[in-house]
C-alpha positions as CSV (number, residue, x, y, z in Angstrom):
1,X,9.5,18.4,-3.4
2,X,6.3,18.3,-1.3
3,X,5.7,21.9,-2.3
4,X,5.0,20.7,-5.8
5,X,2.1,18.5,-4.6
6,X,-0.4,21.4,-4.7
7,X,-3.8,21.5,-3.1
8,X,-5.3,22.2,0.3
9,X,-8.1,19.7,0.1
10,X,-8.2,17.2,3.1
11,X,-7.2,14.3,0.9
12,X,-4.0,16.1,-0.3
13,X,-3.1,17.3,3.2
14,X,-3.4,13.7,4.4
15,X,-1.3,12.5,1.5
16,X,1.5,14.9,2.3
17,X,1.5,13.9,5.9
18,X,1.6,10.2,5.0
19,X,4.5,10.8,2.6
20,X,6.6,12.4,5.4
21,X,5.8,9.4,7.7
22,X,6.5,6.7,5.1
23,X,9.7,8.4,3.8
24,X,11.5,7.8,7.0
25,X,11.3,4.0,6.5
26,X,12.9,1.6,4.1
27,X,9.6,-0.1,3.3
28,X,8.5,-0.6,-0.3
29,X,5.7,1.7,-1.5
30,X,3.1,1.2,-4.2
31,X,1.8,4.5,-5.6
32,X,-1.6,4.2,-7.2
33,X,-3.3,6.8,-9.3
34,X,-4.3,7.9,-12.8
35,X,-2.0,9.2,-15.5
36,X,-0.9,12.8,-14.9
37,X,-1.8,12.8,-11.2
38,X,1.8,13.2,-9.9
39,X,2.9,9.7,-9.0
40,X,6.5,10.3,-9.9
41,X,6.5,13.5,-7.8
42,X,5.4,11.4,-4.9
43,X,8.2,9.0,-5.5
44,X,10.7,11.8,-5.6
45,X,9.3,13.3,-2.4
46,X,9.7,10.0,-0.7
47,X,13.3,9.9,-1.7
48,X,14.1,13.5,-0.9
49,X,12.6,13.2,2.6
50,X,14.5,10.0,3.4
51,X,18.0,9.2,4.7
52,X,18.8,8.3,1.1
53,X,18.3,11.8,-0.3
54,X,22.1,12.1,-1.1
55,X,22.0,8.8,-2.9
56,X,20.8,8.1,-6.5
57,X,17.2,8.2,-7.5
58,X,16.8,6.0,-10.5
59,X,13.7,5.5,-12.6
60,X,12.5,2.9,-15.1
61,X,9.2,3.2,-17.0
62,X,8.2,-0.4,-17.4
63,X,5.7,0.5,-20.1
64,X,8.2,2.4,-22.3
65,X,10.8,-0.4,-22.5
66,X,10.4,-3.3,-25.0
67,X,9.8,-6.6,-23.3
68,X,13.1,-8.1,-24.7
69,X,15.1,-5.3,-23.2
70,X,13.6,-4.8,-19.8
71,X,15.8,-7.4,-18.1
72,X,18.9,-5.7,-19.4
73,X,17.6,-2.4,-18.2
74,X,17.0,-3.7,-14.7
75,X,19.9,-6.0,-14.2
76,X,22.5,-4.9,-16.8
77,X,24.5,-7.1,-19.0
78,X,28.1,-8.2,-19.7
79,X,30.0,-7.5,-22.9
80,X,29.0,-10.1,-25.5
81,X,26.0,-11.3,-23.6
82,X,23.8,-11.0,-26.7
83,X,24.0,-9.5,-30.2
84,X,24.7,-5.8,-29.8
85,X,26.1,-6.0,-26.3
86,X,29.4,-4.4,-27.2
87,X,30.3,-3.4,-23.7
88,X,29.2,-4.0,-20.1
89,X,26.2,-2.0,-19.0
90,X,25.1,-1.4,-15.4
91,X,21.4,-2.0,-14.8
92,X,19.0,0.2,-12.8
93,X,19.4,-1.8,-9.6
94,X,23.2,-1.4,-9.8
95,X,22.9,2.3,-10.7
96,X,20.6,2.9,-7.7
97,X,23.2,1.5,-5.3
98,X,22.1,2.5,-1.8
99,X,19.5,4.9,-3.1
100,X,16.0,4.5,-4.6
101,X,14.7,2.6,-7.6
102,X,11.4,3.8,-8.9
103,X,9.5,1.4,-11.2
104,X,6.9,3.5,-13.0
105,X,3.9,1.7,-14.6
106,X,4.9,-1.5,-13.0
107,X,1.5,-2.9,-14.0
108,X,2.7,-3.1,-17.6
109,X,5.7,-5.3,-16.8
110,X,5.7,-8.5,-18.8
111,X,4.8,-11.6,-16.7
112,X,8.2,-13.3,-17.4
113,X,9.9,-10.3,-16.1
114,X,7.6,-10.1,-13.0
115,X,8.9,-13.5,-12.0
116,X,12.6,-12.4,-12.2
117,X,11.8,-9.2,-10.3
118,X,10.1,-11.2,-7.6
119,X,13.1,-13.4,-7.2
120,X,15.3,-10.3,-6.7
121,X,13.0,-8.9,-4.1
122,X,12.9,-12.3,-2.3
123,X,16.6,-13.1,-2.3
124,X,18.1,-9.6,-2.5
125,X,20.5,-10.8,-5.2
126,X,20.7,-10.9,-9.0
127,X,23.2,-11.3,-11.9
128,X,23.9,-9.3,-15.0
129,X,22.8,-11.0,-18.2
130,X,25.7,-13.1,-19.3
131,X,27.4,-12.7,-15.9
132,X,28.0,-15.2,-13.1
133,X,28.8,-13.0,-10.1
134,X,25.9,-12.5,-7.7
135,X,25.2,-8.8,-7.1
136,X,23.4,-7.5,-4.0
137,X,20.1,-5.6,-4.3
138,X,19.3,-5.6,-0.6
139,X,20.4,-2.0,-0.1
140,X,18.1,-0.6,-2.8
141,X,14.7,0.8,-1.8
142,X,12.1,-0.1,-4.4
143,X,9.2,2.2,-5.1
144,X,6.6,1.4,-7.7
145,X,3.6,3.1,-9.3
146,X,0.8,2.1,-11.7
147,X,-2.4,3.6,-13.1
148,X,-4.0,0.1,-13.2
149,X,-6.0,-1.7,-10.6
150,X,-3.5,-4.4,-9.7
151,X,-6.1,-6.5,-7.9
152,X,-8.1,-6.7,-11.1
153,X,-4.9,-7.5,-13.0
154,X,-4.1,-10.3,-10.6
155,X,-7.6,-11.8,-11.0
156,X,-7.2,-11.6,-14.8
157,X,-3.8,-13.4,-14.6
158,X,-1.9,-10.4,-15.9
159,X,0.0,-9.6,-12.7
160,X,1.5,-12.0,-10.2
161,X,-0.2,-12.0,-6.9
162,X,3.0,-12.8,-5.0
163,X,4.8,-9.8,-6.6
164,X,1.8,-7.6,-5.8
165,X,2.1,-8.4,-2.1
166,X,5.9,-7.8,-2.3
167,X,5.5,-4.3,-3.8
168,X,2.3,-3.3,-1.9
169,X,3.8,-3.0,1.6
170,X,2.6,0.6,1.9
171,X,0.0,1.8,-0.6
172,X,-0.3,5.5,-1.4
173,X,-3.3,6.6,-3.4
174,X,-3.2,9.8,-5.5
175,X,-6.7,11.2,-6.2
176,X,-7.8,12.2,-9.6
177,X,-8.0,15.9,-10.1
178,X,-11.8,15.7,-10.7
179,X,-12.1,14.2,-7.2
180,X,-10.6,17.4,-5.7
181,X,-12.0,20.1,-7.9
182,X,-11.6,22.6,-5.2
183,X,-7.8,22.5,-5.6
184,X,-8.0,23.4,-9.3
185,X,-7.9,27.2,-8.9
186,X,-4.9,27.1,-6.6
187,X,-3.0,24.7,-8.9
188,X,-3.8,26.8,-11.9
189,X,-2.5,29.9,-10.1
190,X,0.7,28.1,-9.1
191,X,1.2,27.2,-12.8
192,X,0.9,30.9,-13.7
193,X,3.4,31.9,-11.0
194,X,5.9,29.5,-12.6
195,X,5.3,30.9,-16.1
196,X,6.9,33.8,-17.9
197,X,3.8,35.8,-17.1
198,X,3.5,35.5,-13.3
199,X,1.3,38.6,-12.9
200,X,-1.6,37.1,-14.9
201,X,-4.7,36.4,-12.8
202,X,-7.7,34.1,-13.1
203,X,-11.1,35.8,-12.4
204,X,-13.9,33.9,-10.7
205,X,-15.5,32.9,-14.0
206,X,-12.2,31.4,-15.2
207,X,-11.9,29.4,-11.9
208,X,-15.4,28.1,-12.2
209,X,-15.0,27.2,-15.8
210,X,-11.8,25.2,-15.0
211,X,-13.8,23.4,-12.2
212,X,-16.4,22.3,-14.7
213,X,-13.8,20.4,-16.7
214,X,-13.1,16.8,-15.6
215,X,-9.4,16.9,-16.6
216,X,-9.0,13.2,-17.7
217,X,-5.3,14.1,-18.0
218,X,-5.3,15.3,-14.4
219,X,-2.7,17.9,-13.2
220,X,-0.6,17.4,-16.3
221,X,-3.5,18.4,-18.5
222,X,-4.3,21.4,-16.2
223,X,-0.7,22.6,-16.6
224,X,-0.9,22.3,-20.3
225,X,-4.2,24.1,-20.4
226,X,-2.8,27.0,-18.4
227,X,0.3,27.2,-20.6
228,X,-2.0,27.3,-23.7
229,X,-4.2,30.1,-22.2
230,X,-1.1,32.2,-21.5
231,X,0.1,31.8,-25.0
232,X,-3.2,32.4,-26.8
233,X,-4.5,35.2,-24.6
234,X,-2.8,38.6,-24.0
235,X,-5.2,39.5,-21.2
236,X,-3.8,40.2,-17.8
237,X,-7.0,38.8,-16.2
238,X,-8.1,35.5,-17.7
239,X,-11.9,34.8,-17.9
240,X,-14.1,31.8,-18.7
241,X,-13.9,32.9,-22.3
242,X,-10.2,32.2,-22.3
243,X,-10.7,28.8,-20.7
244,X,-13.4,27.9,-23.2
245,X,-11.3,29.0,-26.2
246,X,-8.4,27.0,-25.0
247,X,-10.5,23.9,-24.4
248,X,-12.2,24.1,-27.7
249,X,-8.8,23.4,-29.4
250,X,-9.1,19.8,-28.4
251,X,-12.9,19.2,-28.5
252,X,-14.4,17.3,-31.5
253,X,-17.2,19.1,-33.4
254,X,-19.6,16.2,-32.8
255,X,-19.2,16.0,-29.0
256,X,-18.2,19.0,-27.1
257,X,-16.6,18.6,-23.7
258,X,-16.4,22.3,-23.4
259,X,-19.3,22.5,-21.0
260,X,-18.0,25.5,-19.1
261,X,-19.7,28.2,-17.1
262,X,-20.1,30.8,-19.9
263,X,-23.4,32.8,-19.5
264,X,-24.5,30.6,-16.6
265,X,-21.4,31.5,-14.6
266,X,-21.7,35.2,-15.3
267,X,-25.3,35.3,-14.2
268,X,-24.4,35.8,-10.6
269,X,-21.5,35.7,-8.2
270,X,-23.7,34.3,-5.4
271,X,-23.2,30.7,-6.5
272,X,-20.4,29.1,-4.5
273,X,-17.6,27.1,-6.0
274,X,-18.8,24.0,-4.2
275,X,-22.2,24.1,-5.9
276,X,-20.7,24.5,-9.3
277,X,-18.2,21.8,-8.7
278,X,-21.1,19.4,-8.1
279,X,-22.8,20.5,-11.3
280,X,-19.6,19.9,-13.2
281,X,-19.9,16.1,-12.9
282,X,-23.4,16.2,-14.2
283,X,-22.4,18.3,-17.2
284,X,-19.6,16.0,-18.1
285,X,-22.0,13.0,-17.9
286,X,-23.9,14.6,-20.8
287,X,-20.7,14.9,-22.8
288,X,-20.0,11.2,-22.3
289,X,-23.5,10.2,-23.5
290,X,-24.3,12.7,-26.3
291,X,-22.8,10.5,-28.9
292,X,-25.4,7.8,-28.3
293,X,-28.1,10.3,-29.4
294,X,-26.3,11.5,-32.5
295,X,-26.8,15.1,-31.5
296,X,-24.6,18.1,-32.1
297,X,-22.9,20.2,-29.5
298,X,-24.9,21.2,-26.4
299,X,-23.3,23.8,-24.2
300,X,-23.9,25.8,-21.1
301,X,-25.1,29.3,-21.9
302,X,-27.3,28.1,-24.8
303,X,-31.0,28.7,-24.7
304,X,-33.2,25.7,-25.1
305,X,-37.0,25.5,-25.6
306,X,-39.2,22.7,-24.4
307,X,-42.3,21.6,-26.3
308,X,-44.5,23.2,-23.6
309,X,-43.0,26.6,-24.6
310,X,-40.8,26.9,-21.5
311,X,-37.3,28.1,-22.2
312,X,-34.1,28.6,-20.2
313,X,-30.4,29.0,-20.3
314,X,-28.5,25.8,-19.7
315,X,-26.6,25.9,-16.4
316,X,-26.0,22.2,-16.0
317,X,-27.3,18.9,-17.4
318,X,-27.3,15.2,-16.7
319,X,-28.8,12.1,-18.4
320,X,-30.9,9.7,-16.5
321,X,-32.9,6.8,-18.0
322,X,-32.6,8.3,-21.5
323,X,-33.9,11.7,-20.4
324,X,-32.0,15.0,-20.2
325,X,-32.3,16.7,-16.8
326,X,-31.6,20.4,-17.3
327,X,-30.5,22.7,-14.6
328,X,-31.8,26.1,-15.7
329,X,-30.7,29.6,-15.2
330,X,-33.6,32.1,-15.3
331,X,-33.6,35.4,-17.0
332,X,-32.4,37.2,-13.9
333,X,-29.9,34.7,-12.7
334,X,-29.9,31.6,-10.6
335,X,-32.9,30.6,-8.4
336,X,-32.9,32.0,-4.9
337,X,-31.8,28.6,-3.5
338,X,-28.7,28.0,-5.5
339,X,-28.1,24.6,-3.9
340,X,-31.3,23.3,-5.4
341,X,-31.5,24.6,-9.0
342,X,-34.8,24.2,-10.8
343,X,-34.9,20.8,-12.5
344,X,-37.1,20.3,-15.6
345,X,-36.9,17.1,-17.6
346,X,-36.3,17.7,-21.3
347,X,-36.2,14.9,-23.8
348,X,-33.3,15.4,-26.2
349,X,-35.6,15.4,-29.2
350,X,-37.4,18.4,-27.7
351,X,-34.2,20.5,-27.6
352,X,-34.0,23.1,-30.3
353,X,-30.6,23.5,-31.7
């Protein structure tokens, strides 16, 4: 299972090492990270590398179950316990037995249910709804995950502090994909290897274009994007054009988040991935703020003209104090010092569209 946690960045190497160390214990683990970052994969890896690997791995998405049913899902119910309870049903704790129970999106659990879960974690016992016999939960290892900041939720009164401390024995933080952009090419390549077209390759321009995107949906979004490119393009070598076309399927006309490498990337191969990864964040900052100015799409590769008559091809942009800071690509490519691209301040109203 660890082999599915892709990436050679230091943060991912450290995460895999910590998973191996923590898996050998029975301690509760709280997995923190944004949607699509692989929290369930980590829970599965913890189970598979533990002594419980031959026992059940049971999951419950706390955000997907209606509040009136979540108690029955967790603890089960007896026949006739409520309207519609036509037979006894085993809850997730009972199904897990001596295995692992994974509570996904635990930050969305209703407060009333949080109190009942806390009691089970404290006493190690529970009853089915409508039942009288005490059942043991002491042999179940509980893993949980959330995309929320539970400390903030506690301060706002939406999550019990005592439950937070019960669950957060060992925290594992999963980084957002945008925070480890250097892993994007290798993850994309692995997605291709698992596809029906494993011989397809990503050229450098495609890799750079992918690194420009912030991937708010994280690894899940990247996997979907790769699948989309493989369907839409018949090329055996995918380029930044294929990336841009796939991304534009989900970009609104008024605000383009497709600020990929295009002409700027193709200008030279001397610019390293790390430099362009830094520019990616600046480009996306423009995408988040363009709506405030009511302007149309502004993309890399476009030529813009300043009121002084200077012109340039957009390589990167950022907005500071209401001004557009443009990183330009000259006619013959990048400046000699690629780590310090030429910066010229352009006000948005001076940009010709």
